[in-house]
C-alpha positions, 0 to 999 in steps of 0.5 A: 399113064404119065408118059403122055403128060407134059405138065400138070399135077397128080393127086394121090390119096395115101394111108399114113405108113405108105405116105412115109415109106413110099411117098417120097420115092414115088414123088422123087421118081415121078418128078425126076422123070417128069419135071413139069408134073407136080405130085401131091400126096394127101393122107386118106384112108381107104374109103376117103381115097375111094371118095376122092377118086370117084369125085375127081379130087384124086388121080390115084389112091394107095390103099390097104385092106386087111384080108379078114375085113374085105372092103371092095372098091366101087366097080368104077375103081380098078385095084392093082395090087402092089404087094402083100405087107407081112404082119410082124410081132413086136417084142421087147429085146428080152422076151423069151421068144425074141430070137424066134423067126416065127411066132404063133399067137397062141404062144403069146397068150400069157403076154400083155398085148398093147392094142389101139382104142379103135381103128383097124389096128384094134380090129386086127388084134381082136381078130388075131386073138379071137382066131387063136382062141386066147384072151390075154391081158390088154393095155390100150395105147393110141387110136386109129389105124396105125398107132405107132405109140404102142411100139414105144410101150413095147420098148419100155417092156409093158407088152407086145403088139403087132404091126405090118412091116411099113408100120414098124417105127422103132429102132431095132435095138429097142424092139425085136420084130 
């Protein structure tokens, strides 16, 4: 859709990890192909992006939705799926299941789980544990949708956690994903 534009700006609302992983490449590709178009990215959760699109404050939104917690877009907004982001279990390197390629939540029922205080990350852990019918010990760390500090606690051996692929920040020598 940018092909007909010669100059101007494109305002994008984007969630945190997408901003870090996808934002720089999106901006670079756009600005190299269309040097007179400035790409401005603004951190926005799903609802903020929808509000920005509806008000005209944003031209594009890159949003995320958990399958267990659907949040349909307003009818005026067209959703185009980009990819499915896999969920990853994050373990300390010496964990008994660290060499496995796949792990079931029930296999982690005796482990201490690190969970955010609030946000989607907290609700995701609640959903996983409830669905598996387990109630492990919980250590709270971080707030919001993408609490990266919980991975530091995994590296320190305090427990295990889960994150989507884009949300894995720690060095792979400090954790096992």
